[in-house]
C-alpha positions in Angstrom: 0.5 -0.2 -0.1 0.9 3.5 -0.8 1.6 5.7 1.9 0.2 8.7 -0.2 -1.3 8.6 -3.4 -3.7 11.1 -5.7 -6.0 10.3 -7.8 -7.2 12.0 -10.8 -6.4 15.3 -8.5 -6.7 18.8 -10.0 -6.6 22.4 -8.8 -8.4 25.4 -10.6 -8.4 29.3 -9.2 -11.5 29.3 -12.0 -13.3 27.7 -14.3 -11.2 28.7 -16.7 -7.7 28.8 -14.9 -6.4 25.9 -14.4 -3.0 25.1 -12.5 -3.1 21.2 -13.4 -5.7 18.3 -13.9 -5.9 14.7 -13.7 -3.1 14.1 -11.6 -2.2 10.5 -10.6 0.4 9.8 -8.1 1.9 6.9 -5.5 4.3 7.0 -2.9 5.7 4.4 -1.5 6.9 3.8 1.9 10.6 4.8 2.1 10.7 6.1 -1.7 12.2 10.0 -2.5 10.7 11.8 -4.6 11.9 15.0 -6.9 9.0 17.5 -8.0 10.3 20.2 -10.8 8.5 22.5 -13.3 8.3 26.3 -14.2 7.9 28.7 -11.8 4.2 29.5 -11.1 3.0 25.7 -11.6 1.7 25.2 -8.6 4.5 23.3 -7.1 4.0 24.4 -3.8 0.5 24.5 -3.9 0.7 20.7 -5.1 2.9 20.2 -1.7 0.6 22.0 0.1 -2.5 19.5 -1.3 -0.4 16.2 -0.4 0.0 17.3 2.9 -3.3 18.1 3.7 -2.7 22.2 4.1 -5.2 23.1 0.7 -8.1 20.9 -0.6 -7.9 20.2 -4.3 -10.6 21.4 -6.4 -11.6 17.8 -7.9 -10.4 14.4 -6.9 -8.9 12.6 -4.3 -5.8 12.4 -1.8 -5.5 9.3 0.3 -3.1 8.6 3.0 -2.0 5.2 3.8 -4.8 4.0 1.7 -7.9 6.1 3.6 -9.8 8.9 1.4 -9.4 12.1 3.7 -11.6 14.2 1.3 -14.3 13.6 4.4 -11.7 14.3 7.0 -12.3 16.6 9.5 -9.8 20.0 9.9 -9.2 18.2 13.4 -8.2 15.3 12.1 -6.0 16.5 9.4 -4.0 18.7 12.1 -3.4 15.5 13.9 -2.1 13.3 10.8 0.2 16.5 10.1 1.7 16.2 13.6 2.1 12.8 13.9 2.7 11.6 10.6 4.2 14.6 8.4 7.3 16.3 8.8 8.4 19.8 6.4 11.5 21.3 5.5 11.1 24.7 4.3 12.9 27.3 2.1 13.0 30.1 4.6 13.7 27.6 7.5 10.7 28.9 9.9 12.7 28.6 13.1 11.0 30.2 15.8 13.4 33.0 16.9 12.9 33.0 20.7 13.5 29.2 21.3 17.3 27.5 20.9 18.2 25.5 18.9 17.1 22.0 20.7 13.7 23.9 21.4 12.9 24.5 17.5 13.8 20.5 16.9 11.4 19.7 20.4 8.5 21.3 19.0 7.4 18.6 16.6 7.9 16.1 18.9 5.7 17.6 21.9 2.6 18.3 19.8 2.7 15.3 18.6 2.1 14.0 22.2 5.8 12.9 22.5 7.0 13.1 25.9 9.5 15.9 26.9 12.4 13.2 28.5 11.6 11.2 25.2 11.7 14.2 22.8 14.7 15.6 24.5 16.6 12.3 23.9 15.8 12.3 20.0 16.0 15.8 19.2 19.7 15.8 20.8 20.6 12.7 18.9 19.4 14.5 15.8 21.7 17.1 15.7 24.3 15.7 17.2 24.1 13.1 14.0 23.8 16.6 12.0 27.1 18.0 13.8 25.4 20.3 15.7 26.5 19.0 19.4 28.1 22.1 19.8 24.7 24.4 19.0 22.3 23.2 20.6 21.7 26.2 23.1 22.1 28.7 20.2 19.4 30.6 19.5 18.6 31.0 15.3 19.7 34.4 14.7 23.5 33.4 15.7 23.0 30.4 13.5 24.4 30.0 9.7 22.2 29.3 7.2 23.8 26.0 6.6 23.3 25.4 10.5 19.8 27.0 10.4 18.6 24.5 7.8 20.3 21.2 9.9 17.9 22.4 12.4 15.1 22.2 10.3 16.2 18.9 9.1 16.2 17.8 12.3 12.8 19.3 13.4 11.2 17.5 10.5 12.2 14.4 11.7 11.9 14.0 15.4 8.7 12.6 15.7 9.4 9.9 13.1 6.9 10.9 10.7 6.2 8.6 7.6 6.9 11.1 4.9 8.8 14.5 4.8 7.8 17.0 2.6 10.7 19.9 1.3 9.7 22.7 -0.2 12.8 24.1 -1.8 14.9 23.1 0.9 18.3 24.1 0.0 16.8 27.4 -2.0 18.6 29.6 0.4 22.0 27.9 -0.1 25.5 28.4 -1.2 26.2 25.3 -3.9 28.5 23.4 -1.6 26.2 23.6 1.8 23.1 22.8 -0.3 24.7 19.6 -1.2 26.1 18.8 1.8 22.6 19.3 3.4 20.5 17.7 1.1 23.0 14.7 1.2 21.9 14.5 5.3 19.0 14.6 4.6 18.4 12.0 1.9 21.0 9.6 4.5 18.7 10.3 7.7 15.3 9.6 6.0 16.8 6.3 4.1 18.0 5.3 8.1 14.4 5.8 9.1 12.8 4.3 5.7 11.1 7.3 5.8 9.4 9.0 2.3 10.7 12.3 1.1 9.0 14.7 -1.3 10.9 17.5 -2.7 10.1 20.2 -4.9 13.4 22.2 -6.1 14.5 24.3 -9.0 17.8 22.5 -8.4 18.5 20.1 -10.8 21.2 18.4 -8.6 19.1 18.3 -6.0 16.6 16.1 -8.2 19.3 14.1 -9.6 20.3 12.9 -5.9 16.8 11.7 -5.5 15.4 7.8 -6.1 12.4 9.5 -8.7 12.3 13.3 -10.9 8.6 14.3 -12.3 7.7 17.0 -13.7 4.2 19.2 -12.6 2.5 19.9 -16.1 -0.5 21.3 -16.6 -1.9 18.1 -17.9 -0.2 16.7 -14.6 3.0 14.7 -13.2 5.4 13.0 -16.0 8.7 11.2 -15.8 
């Protein structure tokens, strides 16, 4: 069974203005997929639809085989908190929290106990070479360090899928390659599925499968 699947999904701003239509997609557990496309083609919208942050105009999104169209907002929120991780281009770290505290947030929201969440957050940050920066606030971290904190935050609660929207877009080429390699390594170790929206051909080549979003759907 796919952890995530889309069936004839389409999204439109109006009856005459469709971003995409007839989109079918299946994501296996542990699979890593890159989604590319021209600017404005709807890549971030598609990622939001996959994560239940937006509702498609037509079609069905299934999570672990279950159609989500009838889910309440609360059930969608609970699924995101427990089973999805997110990495953003702009990092979105909470400025008043330390690196360690930022990583702990999804775990605590998802119901992990304080001690378990602390241990998981500390272990992830150490795996990412951040053991000397646990107490640092985001403003004192470099871009690469902030993104490593964001990677740890996306995985601390052991999600089924991590969604990453241009995760290396604000990083220089060398740091971007290293950061993406770390994300892939961590996901592989946990058999976590990974969906990355990216303009970077280098980032796309690092993934197991690359798809291009067009108005007619996703194509290889």
